C-alpha positions in Angstrom: 169.5 138.5 81.7 169.1 142.2 81.0 165.6 143.6 81.4 163.9 145.2 78.4 164.4 148.8 79.7 168.1 148.3 80.3 168.4 146.7 76.8 166.9 149.8 75.3 169.3 152.1 77.1 172.3 150.0 76.1 171.1 149.8 72.5 170.7 153.6 72.4 174.1 154.1 74.0 175.8 151.8 71.4 174.0 153.1 68.3 173.9 156.8 69.0 176.3 159.5 70.1 174.0 160.7 72.8 175.4 161.6 76.3 174.3 159.7 79.4 172.2 162.8 80.4 170.4 162.8 77.0 169.8 159.0 77.1 168.5 159.3 80.7 166.1 162.1 79.7 164.6 159.7 77.1 164.1 156.8 79.5 163.4 158.6 82.8 166.8 158.0 84.4 169.5 160.3 85.6 173.0 160.5 84.2 174.5 158.3 87.0 171.9 155.6 86.6 172.6 155.4 82.8 176.3 155.2 83.5 175.8 152.4 85.9 173.6 150.5 83.5 176.1 150.8 80.7 179.0 149.9 83.0 177.3 146.7 84.4 175.2 145.5 81.4 177.1 146.5 78.2 178.1 143.4 76.2 181.7 142.2 76.6 183.9 143.6 73.9 181.5 146.5 73.1 183.4 149.8 72.6 182.7 152.2 75.4 182.9 155.9 74.8 184.7 158.4 76.9 187.7 158.0 79.1 188.1 156.7 82.7 187.9 159.2 85.5 190.9 161.4 86.0 192.0 161.0 82.4 190.0 163.9 81.0 192.8 166.4 81.3 192.5 169.0 78.6 195.7 169.8 76.6 197.2 173.0 78.0 198.7 175.7 75.8 202.3 175.9 77.1 204.8 178.4 75.8 208.6 177.9 75.5 209.1 180.7 78.1 206.9 178.9 80.6 208.7 175.6 80.1 212.1 177.5 80.6 210.9 179.1 83.8 209.4 175.8 85.1 212.7 174.0 84.3 214.7 176.6 86.3 212.3 176.1 89.3 212.6 172.3 89.2 216.4 172.4 88.8 216.5 174.5 92.0 214.5 171.7 93.8 211.0 173.1 93.3 208.1 170.8 92.7 204.7 171.2 90.9 203.3 173.4 93.7 206.3 175.7 93.4 205.8 176.0 89.7 202.2 176.8 90.2 203.0 179.5 92.8 205.8 181.1 90.8 204.1 181.2 87.5 200.6 181.9 88.8 199.0 179.1 86.9 196.3 176.6 87.8 196.9 173.0 89.0 196.3 171.4 85.6 198.6 173.7 83.8 201.3 173.3 86.5 201.0 169.5 86.0 201.3 169.9 82.2 204.4 172.1 82.7 206.0 169.6 85.1 205.4 166.8 82.6 206.9 169.0 79.8 210.0 169.7 82.0 210.7 166.0 82.6 210.2 165.1 78.9 212.4 168.0 77.6 216.0 167.4 76.5 218.9 169.9 76.9 221.5 170.8 74.3 223.4 167.5 74.8 220.4 165.4 74.1 220.3 164.4 77.8 217.1 164.8 79.8 217.1 168.3 81.2 215.6 167.2 84.5 215.5 163.4 84.7 215.3 162.8 88.4 212.0 161.1 88.9 212.2 159.4 92.2 211.1 155.8 91.4 214.3 153.8 92.1 217.5 153.9 94.1 218.1 157.4 95.6 221.9 157.2 95.6 223.2 160.4 94.2 226.0 160.7 91.7 227.6 164.1 91.5 226.4 167.3 93.3 222.8 168.2 93.4 222.1 171.4 91.5 225.2 171.1 89.3 225.0 170.0 85.7 225.2 166.2 85.2 224.1 165.1 88.7 221.8 162.1 88.7 220.3 159.3 90.8 221.2 155.6 90.5 217.5 154.7 89.9 218.1 151.0 89.9 215.3 148.9 91.5 215.1 149.5 95.2 215.9 146.7 97.7 213.0 145.6 99.8 212.6 148.0 102.7 215.2 150.4 101.5 215.5 153.7 99.5 218.5 152.2 97.8 219.4 149.3 95.5 221.0 146.3 97.1 224.6 147.6 96.3 224.1 151.1 97.7 222.1 149.8 100.7 225.1 147.6 101.6 227.4 150.6 101.1 225.3 152.8 103.5 224.6 150.1 106.1 227.8 148.3 106.9 227.4 145.6 109.5 229.1 146.3 112.8 231.4 143.8 114.4 230.0 142.3 117.6 231.5 143.7 120.8 234.5 141.7 122.1 235.3 141.0 125.7 238.2 143.0 127.0 241.3 140.8 127.6 242.1 142.5 131.0 240.5 142.0 134.3 237.6 139.7 135.3 234.1 140.0 134.4 
């Protein structure tokens, strides 16, 4: 059962648009205490405001020129840190640029940079040239490759045979 003070805090949270800090000031609690009370005692199914931690990324104003520059950096093998250094932007903007690069399509309607490393790492074509890609099939357990490409890379060796001459 929720005590009376907690019930008042939860009721205030659900019926007003006040922040945790403002609610805390009304009931003699700090922001963290109010957040904890709401998290632990809010009724099931009640709509909670805000977003989970880490998801509060503000939309970044990105220009076409920045996306073009970031795409060139990523195509040369650069990562988010390289984009950040080369363009002189902050971490959040570099992350937004990297996301934009991976979502962008080139003239053929194919992803301009579609090499997210989540599956098989077998390379088709030549890295850096137009049209290269990764297999990206599900990886075999304990391998960077899918089962077919793992087998192609790791051929079993024949056991050594005894020589037919001389005695052992």
